[in-house]
C-alpha positions as CSV (number, residue, x, y, z in Angstrom):
1,M,49.9,126.5,96.9
2,G,48.9,123.2,95.3
3,S,50.2,119.9,96.5
4,K,52.0,119.3,93.1
5,N,53.9,122.6,93.5
6,I,54.8,121.8,97.0
7,L,56.2,118.4,96.0
8,F,58.1,120.0,93.1
9,I,59.7,122.6,95.3
10,F,60.5,119.9,97.9
11,G,62.2,117.7,95.3
12,L,64.1,120.7,93.9
13,I,65.4,121.5,97.4
14,I,66.5,117.9,98.0
15,S,68.2,117.6,94.6
16,T,70.0,120.9,95.2
17,Y,71.1,119.7,98.6
18,I,72.5,116.5,97.2
19,H,74.3,118.3,94.5
20,V,75.9,120.7,97.0
21,A,76.8,117.9,99.4
22,S,78.4,115.8,96.7
23,A,80.3,118.8,95.2
24,R,81.5,119.8,98.7
25,G,83.9,116.8,98.8
26,A,85.1,117.0,95.2
27,F,87.6,119.6,94.2
28,N,88.0,119.9,90.4
29,V,91.3,121.6,89.4
30,M,89.4,123.5,86.7
31,K,87.5,125.3,89.4
32,F,90.8,126.5,90.9
33,G,92.1,128.1,87.7
34,A,93.5,125.2,85.7
35,V,93.3,125.6,81.9
36,G,94.0,122.1,80.7
37,D,95.5,122.9,77.3
38,G,98.9,121.3,77.9
39,I,100.6,124.6,77.2
40,R,99.8,127.0,80.1
41,D,101.2,126.1,83.5
42,D,98.5,124.6,85.8
43,T,100.8,124.0,88.8
44,Q,99.3,126.7,91.1
45,A,95.8,125.5,90.3
46,F,96.7,122.0,91.3
47,L,98.2,123.3,94.6
48,K,95.1,125.3,95.4
49,A,92.9,122.3,94.6
50,W,95.1,120.1,96.8
51,A,95.0,122.6,99.7
52,A,91.2,122.5,99.6
53,T,91.1,118.7,99.3
54,C,93.6,118.1,102.1
55,G,91.9,120.6,104.4
56,E,88.4,119.1,104.1
57,R,87.4,117.1,107.2
58,R,84.2,115.4,106.1
59,G,83.9,112.1,104.2
60,T,86.5,111.2,101.7
61,P,87.5,114.4,99.9
62,K,88.6,114.1,96.2
63,M,90.9,116.1,94.1
64,L,89.6,115.7,90.5
65,V,91.7,116.0,87.3
66,P,89.1,115.7,84.6
67,R,89.2,113.6,81.5
68,R,89.8,114.8,77.9
69,R,92.2,117.5,79.0
70,T,96.0,117.8,79.3
71,F,97.5,119.7,82.2
72,L,101.1,121.0,82.3
73,V,102.4,120.7,85.8
74,G,105.8,121.6,87.1
75,P,107.7,120.0,90.0
76,V,105.3,120.0,92.9
77,D,104.8,118.6,96.4
78,F,101.4,117.6,97.6
79,N,102.0,117.6,101.4
80,G,100.0,116.2,104.3
81,P,98.9,115.4,106.8
82,C,95.3,115.9,105.7
83,K,92.3,116.5,107.8
84,A,90.3,113.5,106.6
85,T,91.2,109.9,107.4
86,N,91.2,109.0,103.6
87,V,91.8,111.2,100.6
88,T,91.5,110.5,96.9
89,V,93.2,112.0,93.8
90,E,91.3,111.0,90.7
91,I,93.2,111.6,87.5
92,G,91.1,111.1,84.4
93,G,93.0,113.3,82.1
94,T,96.7,113.6,81.2
95,I,99.3,115.4,83.3
96,V,102.5,116.3,81.5
97,A,105.9,117.5,82.8
98,P,107.8,120.6,81.5
99,L,109.9,119.8,78.4
100,S,112.9,121.8,79.7
101,T,115.1,120.5,82.5
102,R,115.5,124.1,83.7
103,A,112.1,123.8,85.4
104,W,113.8,121.8,88.2
105,A,115.8,124.8,89.5
106,K,115.7,123.7,93.2
107,D,115.3,119.9,93.6
108,V,115.8,117.4,90.8
109,H,114.8,114.3,92.8
110,T,111.1,114.3,92.0
111,W,108.4,115.7,89.7
112,L,105.0,114.8,91.4
113,K,105.4,114.0,95.1
114,F,102.8,113.0,97.6
115,N,104.3,113.3,101.1
116,N,103.1,112.4,104.6
117,I,99.5,111.5,103.7
118,H,97.6,108.7,105.4
119,G,95.0,106.7,103.4
120,L,95.7,108.3,100.0
121,T,94.3,106.8,96.9
122,V,95.5,107.9,93.4
123,N,93.5,106.4,90.5
124,G,91.3,107.4,87.6
125,H,92.6,105.7,84.3
126,G,94.5,108.8,83.4
127,V,98.0,109.3,82.1
128,I,101.1,110.7,83.8
129,D,103.6,111.6,81.1
130,A,107.0,112.8,82.4
131,R,108.3,113.6,78.9
132,G,111.8,112.7,79.9
133,K,113.7,112.9,76.6
134,A,115.7,115.9,77.5
135,W,116.8,114.2,80.7
136,W,117.7,111.0,78.9
137,E,119.9,112.8,76.5
138,Q,122.0,114.5,79.2
139,S,122.1,111.6,81.6
140,C,125.5,110.3,82.7
141,H,124.1,106.8,82.4
142,N,123.4,107.3,78.7
143,L,126.0,105.2,76.9
144,K,126.2,107.6,74.0
145,H,127.9,110.2,76.2
146,Q,128.6,108.5,79.5
147,N,130.3,110.7,82.1
148,Q,130.9,113.5,79.6
149,P,131.2,117.1,80.9
150,G,127.8,118.5,81.6
151,C,126.0,115.2,82.0
152,T,123.6,114.7,85.0
153,S,123.8,111.7,87.3
154,L,120.4,112.4,88.9
155,Q,117.0,112.9,87.2
156,P,113.5,113.4,88.7
157,A,111.4,110.4,89.4
158,A,107.9,110.8,87.9
159,I,105.4,110.1,90.7
160,N,106.5,109.6,94.3
161,F,104.8,108.4,97.4
162,W,106.8,109.3,100.5
163,G,105.4,108.5,104.0
164,T,102.0,107.7,102.5
165,N,100.9,104.9,104.8
166,A,97.9,102.8,103.9
167,G,97.9,104.1,100.4
168,T,96.8,102.9,97.0
169,F,97.9,103.7,93.4
170,R,95.9,102.0,90.7
171,D,94.4,102.0,87.2
172,M,96.9,104.6,85.8
173,T,99.5,104.9,83.0
174,V,102.9,106.4,83.8
175,K,105.3,106.9,80.9
176,N,108.5,108.5,79.7
177,A,110.0,109.0,83.2
178,A,113.3,110.9,83.4
179,M,114.5,108.3,85.9
180,F,112.2,106.1,88.1
181,H,108.6,106.0,87.1
182,V,107.2,105.4,90.6
183,T,108.9,105.5,94.0
184,L,107.7,104.2,97.3
185,L,109.7,105.5,100.2
186,G,109.4,105.4,104.0
187,L,105.9,103.9,104.2
188,D,104.0,101.0,105.8
189,G,101.1,99.5,103.8
190,F,100.7,100.3,100.2
191,E,99.0,98.7,97.2
192,V,99.9,99.2,93.5
193,H,97.4,97.6,91.1
194,N,96.9,97.7,87.3
195,I,99.6,100.3,86.6
196,N,101.0,100.5,83.0
197,I,104.6,101.6,82.9
198,N,105.9,102.5,79.5
199,S,109.2,104.0,78.3
200,P,111.6,103.2,75.4
201,E,113.9,100.2,76.0
202,D,117.1,102.3,75.6
203,T,116.2,104.9,78.3
204,P,118.7,105.0,81.2
205,N,117.7,104.2,84.8
206,T,114.0,104.3,84.1
207,D,113.0,101.7,86.7
208,G,109.2,101.0,86.8
209,I,108.7,101.0,90.6
210,H,111.4,101.4,93.2
211,T,111.0,100.8,96.9
212,Q,113.1,102.0,99.8
213,N,112.4,101.7,103.6
214,V,109.0,100.2,103.1
215,K,106.9,97.4,104.7
216,H,103.8,95.5,103.6
217,V,103.7,96.6,99.9
218,T,101.8,94.7,97.2
219,I,102.5,95.3,93.5
220,S,100.0,93.3,91.3
221,D,98.5,93.0,87.8
222,S,100.7,95.6,86.2
223,Q,102.6,96.0,82.9
224,F,106.2,97.1,82.9
225,R,108.1,98.2,79.7
226,S,111.2,100.4,80.3
227,G,114.9,100.7,80.1
228,D,115.8,99.3,83.5
229,D,114.3,97.2,86.3
230,C,110.6,96.5,86.1
231,V,110.6,96.6,89.9
232,S,113.6,97.4,92.0
233,I,113.4,96.5,95.7
234,G,115.8,98.7,97.7
235,D,117.3,98.7,101.2
236,K,115.1,98.3,104.3
237,S,112.3,96.8,102.3
238,S,110.3,94.0,103.9
239,Y,107.1,92.0,103.2
240,V,107.0,93.1,99.6
241,Y,104.8,91.1,97.2
242,V,105.1,91.3,93.4
243,R,102.6,89.2,91.5
244,N,100.8,88.7,88.3
245,C,102.8,91.2,86.2
246,H,104.3,91.5,82.7
247,C,107.9,92.5,82.6
248,G,109.7,93.4,79.4
249,P,111.5,95.0,77.9
250,G,113.6,95.9,80.9
251,H,116.0,94.4,83.4
252,G,113.7,92.1,85.3
253,V,112.6,92.1,89.0
254,S,115.6,93.0,91.1
255,I,116.4,93.1,94.8
256,G,119.0,95.8,95.1
257,S,121.4,97.1,94.5
258,L,122.4,96.7,98.2
259,G,125.4,97.5,100.3
260,S,126.7,100.5,98.3
261,G,129.5,102.3,100.1
262,G,129.7,99.6,102.8
263,T,126.2,100.3,104.0
264,D,124.3,97.8,106.2
265,A,121.4,96.2,104.2
266,Q,118.2,95.0,105.8
267,V,115.9,93.3,103.3
268,E,113.6,90.3,104.0
269,E,110.3,88.7,103.1
270,I,110.3,89.5,99.4
271,H,108.0,87.4,97.3
272,V,107.8,87.4,93.5
273,E,105.4,85.2,91.6
274,N,103.5,84.8,88.4
275,I,105.6,87.1,86.4
276,K,105.9,87.0,82.6
277,F,109.4,88.0,81.6
278,V,109.6,88.8,77.9
279,G,112.9,89.9,76.3
280,T,114.5,91.2,79.5
281,M,118.1,91.5,80.3
282,F,117.5,89.7,83.7
283,G,114.7,87.8,85.2
284,C,114.8,87.1,89.0
285,R,117.8,89.0,90.3
286,I,119.6,89.9,93.6
287,K,122.5,92.4,93.2
288,T,124.9,93.6,95.9
289,Y,128.1,95.6,96.1
290,Q,131.4,94.3,97.4
291,G,132.1,95.7,100.9
292,G,128.4,95.8,101.9
293,K,127.0,94.4,105.2
294,G,123.7,93.2,106.6
295,Y,121.3,90.7,105.1
296,C,118.9,89.8,102.3
297,R,116.9,86.8,103.4
298,A,113.5,85.0,103.1
299,V,113.1,85.6,99.4
300,T,110.9,83.5,97.0
301,F,110.8,83.6,93.2
302,K,107.9,81.3,92.0
303,H,105.6,80.3,89.2
304,S,107.0,82.5,86.5
305,N,107.7,82.2,82.8
306,F,110.7,83.5,80.7
307,T,110.6,84.2,77.0
308,N,114.0,84.9,75.4
309,V,115.5,86.3,78.7
310,L,119.3,86.9,78.8
311,N,119.9,86.0,82.5
312,P,116.8,84.3,83.9
313,L,118.1,83.5,87.5
314,Y,120.9,85.7,88.8
315,I,122.6,86.5,92.0
316,D,125.4,89.0,91.6
317,Q,127.5,90.0,94.7
318,H,130.1,91.8,92.6
319,Y,127.8,94.4,91.2
320,F,129.8,97.0,89.3
321,S,133.1,95.7,90.8
322,N,136.0,93.8,89.5
323,N,138.1,94.1,92.6
324,P,139.7,90.7,93.4
325,V,140.1,91.7,97.1
326,E,136.9,91.2,99.1
327,T,136.5,92.3,102.7
328,S,132.7,91.9,103.4
329,A,129.4,91.3,101.7
330,V,125.7,91.4,102.3
331,R,124.6,88.0,103.6
332,I,122.1,86.3,101.2
333,S,120.2,83.4,102.7
334,D,116.9,81.4,102.4
335,V,116.2,82.2,98.8
336,T,113.8,79.8,96.9
337,F,113.5,79.4,93.2
338,D,110.4,77.3,92.4
339,D,108.4,76.4,89.3
340,L,110.3,78.7,86.8
341,R,110.4,77.8,83.1
342,G,111.0,79.2,79.7
343,T,113.6,80.2,77.2
344,T,117.0,81.9,77.5
345,D,118.6,84.3,75.1
346,I,121.6,82.3,73.8
347,R,124.0,85.3,73.9
348,T,124.4,84.2,77.6
349,P,124.5,80.4,77.8
350,S,124.6,80.6,81.6
351,A,120.9,80.4,82.4
352,I,121.4,80.2,86.2
353,S,124.1,82.3,87.7
354,M,124.8,82.3,91.5
355,K,127.8,84.6,91.8
356,C,128.1,84.8,95.5
357,S,130.8,86.5,97.6
358,N,134.0,84.7,98.3
359,V,134.0,85.9,101.9
360,V,130.3,85.5,102.8
361,A,128.6,82.5,101.2
362,C,125.0,82.4,100.0
363,T,123.2,79.9,102.1
364,G,119.8,78.2,102.3
365,L,119.2,78.3,98.5
366,K,116.4,76.0,97.3
367,F,115.8,75.0,93.7
368,N,112.7,73.1,92.5
369,N,111.1,72.4,89.2
370,I,113.1,74.7,87.0
371,H,113.2,74.1,83.2
372,L,115.1,76.6,81.0
373,T,115.9,75.9,77.4
374,P,117.7,77.9,74.7
375,A,115.5,80.3,72.6
376,K,117.3,78.9,69.6
377,P,117.8,75.1,69.7
378,G,121.3,73.7,69.5
379,T,122.9,75.8,72.3
380,K,123.9,74.0,75.5
381,L,122.9,76.0,78.5
382,V,125.0,75.9,81.7
383,S,125.0,77.2,85.3
384,T,127.6,79.4,86.9
385,I,127.9,78.8,90.7
386,N,130.3,80.4,93.1
387,N,130.3,79.8,96.9
388,A,126.6,79.0,97.0
389,H,125.1,76.5,99.5
390,G,121.7,74.9,99.1
391,A,119.5,72.0,97.9
392,V,117.9,70.8,94.7
393,L,114.4,69.7,95.7
394,G,113.1,68.8,92.2
395,R,114.3,68.7,88.6
396,V,116.5,71.6,87.5
397,E,117.6,72.2,84.0
398,P,120.4,73.1,83.3
399,P,122.0,71.2,86.2
400,L,123.5,73.2,89.1
401,V,127.1,72.3,88.8
402,G,129.1,73.5,91.8
403,L,126.2,74.0,94.3
404,K,127.5,73.1,97.7
405,A,125.6,71.2,100.3
406,A,123.4,73.2,102.7
407,I,125.1,74.5,105.9
């Protein structure tokens, strides 16, 4: 055999080996029976591809959802732990939810759930479309038929990361969620980056990202347009950073609601900066229920801009309550508002509202370099302050009438 033939065969062997080795760690859902026409159900193919991915020990195995295809997937749990230290789910195509609410016969809490997986990365520039219209129409939070017979108070969140420590979710679009678009629950260490959240402005309870019982979470460089909070930071959240995001339409970046049913809140080290609030109902908000306990402390809202925002700075310790008798409240302390400027929707002339509890004062509030003006000139903006203690460190407009000295 000539030397050229030997070299050719040797090269063919090497290229074949490389192809097999690379394919070994990538598990394309199409190879497991997915059709990708958006009509036939691909749920079982996704589960089979996930089982192979999660069971692979070598390297960083990848479950691949290819581009230029649409996959109909029903409610599904992608469970761990996995064999490899790190696992990737690359979504290049579009995943759509069932149109009928009847597909959620067992559990309506979630649609796509990743559970108990260490080192998970979900990315790929694809689209997750929850097609939540049927849920919106029957929601008890829908003002058109609020609390009518047959309405549902709970709808499935679109994509959910539960117990996924050291995880990443990036470069994706999530839209038309039935309720929350993304949930982060019971995890330590997670990064959300370059996520596009998009649902109609009038959709009920369609928060962009909701956290609960998390530590060390960063949400950055993302776009939020929905019918509720752009980001809602729930109980037992700490060291959460939200930065460099667009918010609007929606209800702003909110901590809470906390203290529901007299529960003991534990929230601290929440830092929000460089947010562009556009046409939102709220901007920087903390909301708690009467009768709650515990604390919300060490919070900063910094370097953000407001365009025609209804309530730019807002603390509400009477959330959904008009009861004049107060017994307890979540203790809010050490909250800083710094370098915040822009315009306020004149339907609410109170640009700064610190509606603290009558029985547990807000303490350690700091205000510096705040400049809010009416979206339409000629309206005088005011502040609304109740039982709040703190200090003005630099110019604040409108003035904080009623702010008590720090204690």
